[in-house]
Structure formats: structure tokens, C-alpha cells
C-alpha positions in Angstrom: 172.9 12.0 26.9 171.5 12.3 30.4 167.8 12.0 31.2 165.5 14.9 32.1 164.9 13.3 35.5 168.7 13.1 36.2 169.2 16.7 35.1 166.3 17.8 37.3 167.7 16.0 40.3 171.1 17.3 39.7 169.8 20.9 39.5 167.9 20.3 42.6 170.8 19.1 44.6 173.0 21.9 43.2 170.5 24.5 44.1 170.1 22.9 47.6 173.6 22.9 48.3 174.3 26.3 47.0 171.4 28.0 48.7 170.9 25.7 51.5 169.0 26.9 54.6 169.4 23.6 56.5 172.3 21.4 57.6 173.1 19.2 54.5 176.5 19.0 52.7 177.8 16.9 49.8 180.9 15.0 50.8 183.1 12.7 48.9 183.7 9.4 50.7 185.6 6.4 49.7 182.4 4.6 48.6 181.4 7.6 46.4 179.4 10.9 46.7 176.8 10.9 49.5 174.5 13.6 50.9 175.3 13.9 54.6 174.0 16.1 57.4 176.4 18.9 58.1 177.7 18.4 61.7 176.5 21.2 64.1 180.1 22.2 64.9 180.5 23.2 61.2 177.6 25.7 61.5 178.4 29.1 62.8 176.2 30.1 65.7 177.8 33.4 66.8 179.4 36.4 65.1 182.6 36.0 67.2 183.2 32.4 65.9 185.8 31.6 63.3 186.5 28.6 61.0 189.3 26.3 62.1 191.6 24.4 59.7 189.3 21.4 59.8 186.1 23.4 58.9 184.6 23.6 62.3 183.6 26.8 63.9 185.4 27.8 67.2 186.6 31.0 68.8 189.8 33.0 68.1 192.2 33.0 71.0 193.1 36.1 72.9 196.1 38.0 72.1 198.0 36.8 75.1 197.1 33.1 74.4 198.2 33.5 70.8 201.6 34.9 71.8 202.1 32.2 74.5 201.3 29.4 72.1 203.8 30.8 69.6 206.5 31.4 72.1 206.1 28.0 73.9 204.9 25.6 71.2 206.7 27.2 68.2 205.7 25.9 64.7 208.3 23.3 63.8 206.7 20.6 61.7 203.4 22.3 61.5 200.1 20.5 62.3 197.9 17.8 60.8 195.9 20.5 58.8 198.5 23.2 58.4 202.0 23.1 57.1 205.0 24.5 59.0 205.1 27.3 56.4 201.5 28.4 56.8 201.7 28.4 60.6 205.0 30.3 60.6 203.5 33.0 58.4 200.3 32.9 60.4 202.0 33.4 63.7 204.3 36.2 62.5 201.5 38.0 60.8 199.4 37.7 64.1 202.4 39.2 66.0 202.4 42.0 63.5 198.7 42.7 63.9 199.1 42.9 67.6 202.0 45.4 67.1 199.7 47.4 64.7 197.0 47.6 67.4 199.3 49.1 69.8 199.9 46.1 72.0 203.6 45.4 71.5 203.9 45.6 75.3 202.0 42.4 75.5 204.5 40.5 73.4 207.5 41.9 75.3 206.1 41.1 78.7 205.3 37.5 77.6 208.9 37.2 76.0 210.5 38.2 79.4 208.4 36.1 81.6 208.3 32.9 79.6 212.0 33.1 78.8 213.2 33.8 82.5 211.0 31.0 83.8 212.2 28.6 81.2 208.7 27.7 80.0 209.7 27.5 76.3 211.4 24.3 75.0 213.0 26.1 72.0 214.4 29.5 71.6 213.7 30.4 68.0 210.1 31.5 68.6 211.4 33.8 71.4 214.1 35.3 69.1 211.7 35.8 66.2 209.2 37.7 68.3 212.0 39.7 70.1 213.6 40.6 66.6 210.1 41.6 65.3 209.6 44.1 68.3 213.2 45.3 68.0 213.5 45.9 64.3 209.9 45.9 62.8 209.4 48.8 60.1 212.8 50.4 61.3 213.2 51.9 57.8 210.0 53.9 58.3 211.8 56.0 61.1 214.3 57.4 58.5 211.4 59.5 57.0 209.7 62.4 58.7 205.9 61.6 59.5 203.5 63.9 57.6 200.7 63.8 60.1 200.2 63.7 63.8 198.9 60.2 63.6 202.1 59.2 61.6 204.3 60.9 64.2 202.5 59.1 67.0 203.0 55.8 65.3 206.7 56.6 64.7 207.1 57.3 68.5 205.4 54.1 69.3 207.8 52.2 67.1 210.8 53.9 68.6 209.6 53.0 72.1 209.0 49.3 71.1 212.4 49.1 69.5 214.1 50.4 72.6 212.2 48.2 75.1 212.9 45.2 73.0 216.6 46.0 72.8 216.6 46.2 76.7 215.6 42.6 76.8 218.4 41.3 74.5 220.9 41.0 77.5 218.3 39.2 79.6 216.8 36.8 77.0 219.9 36.1 75.0 221.8 34.1 77.6 224.3 32.4 75.3 225.9 33.3 71.9 223.5 30.9 70.1 220.6 32.9 71.2 222.3 36.1 70.2 223.3 34.8 66.8 219.6 33.8 66.2 218.4 37.2 67.3 220.7 38.9 64.9 219.7 36.7 61.9 216.1 37.4 62.5 216.7 41.1 63.0 218.2 41.3 59.6 215.1 39.4 58.1 212.8 41.9 59.8 214.7 44.9 59.0 214.9 44.0 55.4 211.2 43.1 55.5 212.0 39.6 54.4 209.7 36.6 55.3 210.8 34.5 58.3 211.7 31.3 56.6 210.9 27.8 57.8 213.6 25.1 58.2 212.3 23.2 55.1 212.5 26.4 53.0 216.1 27.1 54.2 217.1 23.4 53.3 215.6 23.8 49.8 217.4 27.0 49.3 220.7 25.5 50.2 220.1 22.4 48.2 219.2 24.6 45.1 222.4 26.8 45.5 224.5 23.6 46.0 223.1 22.0 42.9 223.6 25.3 40.9 227.3 25.3 42.0 227.0 29.0 42.9 229.4 28.9 45.8 229.5 32.8 46.2 225.7 32.9 46.8 225.9 30.0 49.1 228.2 31.9 51.5 225.7 34.9 51.8 224.2 33.2 54.8 226.1 35.7 57.0 225.8 39.5 57.3 224.4 41.0 54.2 225.9 44.1 52.5 222.7 45.9 52.2 221.3 47.9 55.0 219.7 45.5 57.5 218.9 47.6 60.6 222.6 47.9 62.0 222.0 51.4 63.5 223.4 53.0 66.6 220.9 51.2 68.8 221.6 47.9 67.4 225.4 48.3 67.6 225.1 49.6 71.2 223.1 46.6 72.4 225.5 44.1 70.7 228.4 45.8 72.2 226.7 45.8 75.6 226.1 42.1 75.4 229.9 41.4 75.3 231.1 44.1 77.7 228.6 43.1 80.4 230.0 39.6 80.7 233.0 38.8 83.0 236.2 37.7 81.3 235.6 34.1 82.4 232.0 34.1 81.0 233.2 35.6 77.7 236.1 33.1 77.4 233.6 30.2 77.8 231.1 31.7 75.4 233.6 32.5 72.6 235.2 29.1 72.7 232.1 27.0 73.3 229.8 28.8 70.9 232.1 29.9 68.0 229.5 30.2 65.4 225.8 29.3 64.6 223.5 30.0 61.8 226.1 31.4 59.6 227.1 34.0 62.1 230.3 34.2 64.2 231.6 36.5 67.0 234.0 38.0 64.4 230.9 39.0 62.4 229.3 40.8 65.4 232.6 42.5 66.4 233.1 43.7 62.9 229.5 45.2 62.8 229.3 46.5 66.4 233.0 47.6 67.1 232.9 47.0 70.9 235.4 48.7 73.1 237.1 46.8 75.9 235.9 48.0 79.4 238.4 50.1 81.3 239.6 49.1 84.7 241.8 46.4 86.2 240.7 43.9 83.7 241.0 46.0 80.6 244.0 44.1 79.3 242.2 40.8 79.8 239.2 42.1 77.8 241.4 43.4 75.1 243.0 40.0 74.8 239.6 38.2 74.6 238.4 40.8 72.1 241.5 40.2 70.0 240.7 36.4 70.1 237.2 36.9 69.0 238.3 38.8 65.8 241.7 37.2 65.1 241.3 33.7 66.5 244.5 33.8 68.6 246.0 35.6 71.6 248.8 38.1 71.8 251.8 37.3 74.0 251.0 38.3 77.5 252.7 41.5 78.5 254.9 40.2 81.3 256.2 37.5 79.0 257.6 40.0 76.5 261.4 40.5 76.4 262.2 43.1 79.1 264.3 45.3 76.9 262.0 45.1 74.0 259.9 48.0 72.6 256.7 46.1 73.1 257.4 45.6 76.8 258.3 49.4 77.3 255.2 50.4 75.5 253.1 48.1 77.7 254.4 49.6 80.9 253.5 53.1 79.7 249.9 52.1 78.6 249.0 49.6 81.4 249.3 49.6 85.2 251.1 46.8 87.0 247.7 45.5 88.4 246.3 45.2 84.8 249.4 43.3 83.6 249.1 41.1 86.7 245.5 40.3 86.0 246.4 39.4 82.5 249.2 37.1 83.6 247.0 35.3 86.1 243.8 35.2 84.1 241.9 31.9 84.1 239.9 33.2 81.1 242.9 33.5 79.0 244.3 30.2 80.3 241.1 28.5 79.1 241.4 30.1 75.6 245.0 29.0 75.4 244.3 25.5 76.4 241.4 25.3 73.9 243.7 26.4 71.1 246.3 23.9 72.0 244.1 20.8 71.9 244.3 18.6 68.6 243.4 15.1 67.8 247.0 14.1 68.6 246.7 15.4 72.3 246.8 12.3 74.6 243.6 11.4 76.4 245.1 11.9 79.8 246.1 15.5 78.9 242.6 16.3 77.6 241.1 14.8 80.9 243.4 16.9 83.0 242.5 20.0 81.1 238.9 19.3 81.7 239.4 18.8 85.4 241.8 21.7 86.0 240.6 24.4 83.6 236.9 23.6 83.1 236.8 22.6 79.5 233.4 21.3 78.3 232.3 18.9 75.6 232.3 21.4 72.9 235.9 22.3 73.5 237.1 18.6 72.9 238.3 17.6 69.4 235.8 15.1 67.9 238.3 12.3 67.8 238.7 12.5 71.5 234.8 12.0 72.1 235.1 8.2 72.0 237.5 8.1 75.0 236.0 6.8 78.2 238.7 8.6 80.2 237.7 11.9 78.6 234.0 11.3 79.3 234.8 10.3 82.9 236.3 13.7 83.3 233.5 15.5 81.5 230.7 13.9 83.5 232.0 15.1 86.8 230.9 18.8 86.2 228.8 18.4 83.2 226.0 21.0 82.9 222.4 19.6 83.2 221.3 20.1 79.6 224.5 18.6 78.3 224.1 15.5 80.4 220.6 15.0 79.2 221.7 15.4 75.6 224.6 13.0 75.9 223.0 10.0 77.8 222.9 7.9 74.7 226.6 8.5 74.0 227.6 7.7 77.5 225.5 4.6 77.5 227.2 3.3 74.3 230.6 3.8 75.9 229.5 1.7 78.9 229.9 4.6 81.4 226.7 4.5 83.1 227.6 2.0 85.8 228.5 2.3 89.5 229.1 5.8 90.8 228.5 7.4 87.3 225.1 5.8 87.2 224.2 7.0 90.6 225.4 10.5 89.9 223.7 10.9 86.6 220.4 9.5 87.8 220.4 11.7 90.9 221.1 14.8 88.8 218.5 14.4 86.1 215.7 14.1 88.7 216.9 16.8 91.1 214.1 19.5 91.1 216.5 22.4 92.1 219.1 21.5 89.6 216.5 21.2 86.8 215.0 24.5 87.8 218.4 26.3 87.9 219.2 24.8 84.5 215.9 25.9 83.0 215.4 22.4 81.7 211.8 22.2 80.0 209.7 19.2 80.5 209.6 18.5 76.7 213.4 18.1 76.9 213.1 15.3 79.5 210.2 13.7 77.7 212.1 13.7 74.4 215.2 12.4 76.1 213.3 9.6 77.8 211.6 8.7 74.5 214.8 8.4 72.5 216.7 6.8 75.4 214.1 4.1 75.9 214.0 3.1 72.2 217.7 2.3 72.3 218.6 4.2 69.0 218.7 7.8 67.9 216.3 9.4 65.3 219.5 10.0 63.3 222.8 8.3 63.0 223.8 4.7 63.8 224.2 4.8 67.6 222.5 1.9 69.4 222.5 1.1 73.1 220.8 -0.9 75.7 218.7 1.4 78.0 219.5 1.4 81.8 216.2 1.1 83.7 217.4 3.4 86.5 218.2 6.1 84.1 214.8 5.7 82.4 213.0 6.0 85.7 215.1 9.0 86.7 214.2 10.7 83.5 210.5 10.2 84.2 210.8 11.5 87.7 212.7 14.5 86.4 209.9 15.1 83.8 207.4 15.5 86.6 209.7 17.5 88.8 210.4 20.0 85.9 206.7 21.3 86.1 205.9 23.9 88.7 205.0 22.1 91.9 201.6 22.8 93.3 199.5 21.1 96.0 196.2 19.4 95.1 193.2 21.6 94.7 190.7 18.8 96.0 188.4 19.3 93.1 186.8 16.7 90.9 188.4 16.5 87.6 187.7 15.1 84.1 190.8 14.8 82.0 189.6 14.5 78.4 192.3 13.5 75.7 191.7 14.3 72.2 192.9 11.1 70.4 191.7 12.0 66.8 193.9 11.7 63.8 195.1 15.3 63.9 196.7 14.8 67.3 199.2 12.4 65.7 201.1 15.5 64.5 204.5 16.1 65.9 205.2 19.1 68.2 207.9 21.5 68.3 210.0 19.6 65.7 210.4 16.6 67.8 209.4 12.8 67.5 206.8 13.4 70.1 203.1 13.6 68.9 200.6 16.0 70.4 198.7 12.9 71.7 201.7 11.6 73.5 202.5 15.0 75.0 198.9 15.5 76.3 199.1 12.1 78.0 202.4 12.9 79.7 200.9 16.3 80.9 197.8 14.5 82.1 199.8 12.0 84.0 201.5 14.9 85.9 198.0 16.1 87.0 197.1 12.6 87.9 200.0 12.4 90.4 198.8 15.6 92.1 195.0 15.4 92.0 193.1 12.5 93.8 189.6 12.6 92.4 190.1 12.2 88.6 188.4 10.3 85.7 190.0 10.2 82.3 188.4 9.8 79.0 189.6 9.8 75.3 187.6 11.2 72.5 187.5 11.5 68.7 184.2 11.0 67.0 183.3 8.7 70.0 184.3 8.5 73.6 186.0 5.8 75.6 186.8 5.7 79.4 190.5 5.5 80.1 191.9 3.5 83.1 194.7 6.0 83.8 195.7 6.9 87.4 198.7 8.3 89.1 200.5 4.9 89.4 200.8 4.5 85.7 204.1 5.3 83.9 204.7 7.3 80.8 205.6 4.1 78.8 202.3 2.4 80.0 200.2 5.3 79.0 201.9 5.7 75.6 201.4 2.0 74.9 197.7 2.2 75.8 197.2 5.3 73.7 198.6 3.5 70.7 195.8 0.9 70.9 193.0 3.5 70.6 191.0 4.2 67.5 191.8 7.5 65.9 188.9 9.1 64.2 187.5 12.6 63.5 187.2 15.3 66.2 184.3 16.1 68.4 185.4 18.2 71.5 181.9 18.4 73.0 181.8 14.7 73.9 183.3 14.9 77.3 180.7 17.3 78.5 177.9 15.5 76.7 179.0 12.2 78.3 179.2 13.7 81.7 175.7 15.0 81.4 174.3 11.7 80.2 176.1 9.7 82.8 175.2 12.2 85.5 178.9 12.7 86.5 179.9 15.3 89.0 182.9 17.3 87.9 184.2 20.6 89.0 186.7 20.9 86.2 187.0 19.6 82.6 190.6 19.7 81.2 190.5 19.1 77.5 193.9 18.3 75.7 193.3 19.2 72.1 194.6 21.0 69.0 191.0 22.6 68.7 190.4 21.2 65.3 186.9 20.1 66.3 184.2 19.8 63.6 182.3 16.5 63.8 179.9 17.0 66.6 176.3 18.2 66.4 176.7 20.5 69.4 179.4 23.1 70.1 181.7 22.4 73.0 180.7 25.7 74.7 177.0 24.7 74.4 177.8 21.3 75.8 179.3 22.8 78.9 176.5 25.2 79.4 174.1 22.3 79.3 176.2 20.2 81.7 176.1 23.2 84.2 172.3 23.4 83.9 171.8 19.7 84.3 174.2 19.1 87.1 173.8 22.4 89.0 177.7 22.5 89.2 179.3 25.7 87.9 182.0 23.5 86.2 185.0 25.1 84.6 186.7 24.2 81.3 190.4 24.4 80.8 191.6 23.9 77.2 195.2 22.9 76.8 196.1 23.8 73.3 198.7 21.3 71.9 199.6 23.1 68.7 200.4 26.6 67.8 197.1 27.7 66.1 194.8 30.7 66.7 191.7 28.6 67.5 190.1 27.5 70.8 187.0 25.8 71.8 186.7 28.0 74.9 184.2 30.8 74.9 186.1 34.1 75.4 183.0 35.7 77.0 182.7 32.9 79.7 184.8 33.7 82.8 184.6 29.8 83.6 186.7 28.9 80.7 190.5 29.2 80.4 193.1 28.7 77.5 196.5 27.4 78.5 199.4 26.4 76.3 199.7 22.6 76.5 203.4 22.3 77.1 203.9 25.2 79.3 205.9 24.1 82.4 203.6 26.4 84.4 200.4 24.4 83.5 199.8 22.8 86.9 200.1 26.3 88.6 197.8 28.0 86.0 195.3 25.4 86.4 195.4 25.6 90.2 195.1 29.4 90.2 192.2 29.4 87.8 190.3 26.9 89.8 190.9 28.7 93.1 189.7 32.0 91.4 193.1 33.7 91.5 193.0 34.4 87.8 
């Protein structure tokens, strides 16, 4: 039996915690229960503050920032505090909320701008958002609205669907994008939850274990109504008919199927008709290949006296049959169909050089041939070259002329821009290449220093290039435990990514001091001469604790530092400090007499920010946006 004193104290503590009017909280530490002062950042000061995943109070980001974070950062892997599943649902629900509030145009504008500029490292977030705008509540349009408000909302949905569909041809540049878009359209149309990769894997695993083969094949088109109306069919048909025969031949052979969808599936559902004109016969042949997987005999090769040849002369003009006979698009398809594992290496290499075959066309058994790779590398697209550096290294190809060619290509700013190579692709490529082994598989290699340096140079070149602003910068890196979470489904942590972006700014700006913070602050010796590898090694030596995003401004005030700009790289999961970051900035301004600006680089796709939305001197940017340097410069110069 407990004593009356203990019971009395227990009741007092319970009442104190339950009805507290001060800043105390009961926490469970390793050494036992203790009564601690509640950090000031865990106390709500303003009505517009919201609680983040760590329990601190911050601000909700604007609609545009929310959209950008999702489109650019995505949700693969979740964050330190939130799972991928929670973040996926959270982001999709946020987009739905923006649509409900009549702001679908914001989403579509950002989709177009970000996609065309290549500011997004992965396509799935773009496709999810586009599908949501293209098919959201499409079933509601089959019923007549009973009120003026309902009619207005239906009109709004129809306009949103049409505007989204107009972007399909622009945003879905290759079949992989188109297949993803269609997959997400079916989910949205059927009002299904957009699933995470882990959920999809679990479902496939469960089906495999149950032995239900029939259900396992239902990954493709569903028999139930899934939004395949006239508008959808017209848009998919337009995607195919707007491509040249040469583009179509490459698309159909290089990207045969993805995500359980194939060109045959899309042709069966959209029923495209071959464009008329001089290339009509070529299109008909390509469309036949898309559905049947083979080509018909070319009309001029038919027996002259045969019925098929006579019918062809009636149906097609001489020019149309000539175009078919001389078509390079059909020659590519024919050669692709003819390649097997038995084809000699020299014949495969010849087809690559003469017809333009790419890696995806080559039988797997031939991808260990140096002769084949020597042919491929001559005209290899930029993204393919970056992806296959490790393979070429293991084959001993990166020497002599090949080494010079590859190194020059991966650091060429114009080539990177044309190929829409995102900085994160180069950072990931460098990270994997330098470690001498892949994240999966058994390949190992000895990294070539010249290639590693070229990838780092290319990383900086892939950002938007802007001149120095000649302002005084404080770059503040959140090195707390939560920043160890991986971003965009890669092996790169938010901490490593923020250091890489900061290093890019260090190479442009001249007056910069760097600090790292968690629940304490440490000065960092970084400057523009440091390399990515050196910065990463140094970051790994830092102590990772709890998060207090106010520390950079508090430190600057105490040390009487003169800064025009604070750039804070964080996941916004601050909670440990006794003063809110926006308060700390305000106090720094008052103390220094400098109207300093705060730029928050959000490194994860959450809906939180430490930036005060009512303060024109604070800006939210998406951490791994390739336009970050330009956005920062424009903000500092007062252009945005």
C-alpha cells in the first residue's frame, strides 16, 4: 500500500501536468521519469502555429510551397518522424484540399514549370498530382447537380480535368511517364488510395504466398470503370499520334512496359487511328507492332501478282509505299526484333552504330561485351551514361578516349540542361560510384578519380547558374538525428544533401560563415575549396542531437555577427529550444540593426516551416530544387 504522502504528491503532479499553466512536462528518459521544463518551442504562441511531428510548434507552409515540396522531394522512404505511408496520404490529402478550395490552377502551374525545367528528381510525384487533377471525382460528373453551387463545382471539375489532360503530352515525355500517369488515373478514378512502394510489395508478397496467380495478374487495367471516358481516350491517342514515326519506334521498343502496363493495353483502351498523309502506312505498321508485337510484310515486298499487292496499290499512294519501304523507324523495329543472345557481338555493335539502337534494345547476354559497350558509349544519352558508369568501370572501358569522352560529357552544363539531369541524380551517382559497389547486386569496381571529379563538377553545373549577390551569408545546417533520414528513396540523407547544396552556394558567394546545429551549435570550417567527399566525412564526425532551429540567430546575436541572410537547411522538426526561430530572427534584427532575411530550405516533404508566413523577409524553398540558387538570389535582390 502506498503512503498518503506519496498519493498526495502523485495527485499534485497529475493535477499540475493535466491543468498546467506553466512550462513543465513529464518525460520518460533512460534514467527514469523526470519532471522537465517544457522547451519554449513546444509552447504555442500564435493561433497560426501548428504542431510538427516532433511536438514543436511551427507554421504551416503555403499552398505553393506544399505543392513544390511534394513534386520535387516526393515521399519515398518517409522521414525520421513520419512513415512513407503517412507522408503519401498527407501529401495527397493536402492536394485534394487545395483542389477543394478552388486552387487547382496552382497545382497545374507548378507541375508544368517544375517538369519542363527538370527541377524534380523523380517523376511519380508529378504523375500522382497530374492524375489527381485529371480524374479527381470524375464519377460525380455523371450525375446532374441539384443546386447552383453543385453545378458550379461540376463546371470547375470539368475545367480542371481538361486543363490537366492538356499537360499530358507536355509532361509525359516518354512511355514510362505515360504508364505511371494511367496507373494513377485509375486509382484516382476508382477513389483508391495511392499506395506506397512498401504497400505494393506487401500485396504482391501476400498474393504470391497465397498462390492466387489470377489475382496477381490484375496489376494492369481493371475491368471496372476507371475513368476511361472520351477525354481520356482522346488524350492517350493524341500522345501516340503526335510523335514522329522515328520517335514512336524508339519509344515502343525501348519502353515496352512498366508498372504492369504495356502499349498494347493503352492501344486496346484508346483505339488510336493512324494519322493520314504520306506516313500513314508507316504509322499503321508501328501501331500494328504495338498491338501484335510484329510487323507486316512491307507493301513493295509483296508478290507483284498477289491479291495483297493489288489491294495495297488501290489503298495507298506510291509515295506512302515508298515511305514505308525506306522508313528508318521500321528498320529499327525490324533490327530490334531480330536480335537474340545468339547474335554475334560485332553484328550487335554494327546495329548500334548504324541504326541507333540503345542499351534497352540489347539482349541481356550481350551486356557483358566490351565491343557492344564501346559502340553504345559513342552516342549514349546523358542519363543512361550516368546510370551505367559502374558497369562500364567493371568492364575496364573507362580509359583513354572513353574516359575523356565520359568525363567531359557528365560535366557539360549545356548537355546536362538539355537532358534535364537533376542535381540529385549526379550526387547519387557520385556517392555510389565512389564507394566502389552498388546498393544492390554484387558488382564491385575501382573508382576512377577523373570520373569522380567530373561528377562533382557536373553536380554544381546542374544547378541554375547565378552570379554572386555580394551579401553576408550564414549557412546553418541542421545536423540533428532526424536529418539522417534518406531523401527521395535514395541512399543520400537529408544531412548529406543539405551539405551538398550549401557547398554549391559556397562556391558562388564570397562572404559566408557556416554553422551546424542540433541542440547545440558548432562553427563549421567549410569554404568553396572543400569537396563533397570532404564535407560528408566532416559531417559524419558531428554529434547528432535534438533540434533547435533558433540557434543560428541566437548565436549571431550573442556574437554580434553581421549577416544579411540566414539560410537554414532543415526538416523543420524543431522543438528543443526555448525561443521560436521567428522570435530569434526578430531579436537579431533589433540587436544588429540589419533587416536580415531568413531562407528555409526544406529537406523533406512535410507541411511545416519555421518561416513566419506574415514576414516578407522570410522565404521557403524546396531543398533539392535545382533552381535554389536563382530563387535565393532573386529573393535577396527583392525580385520575389
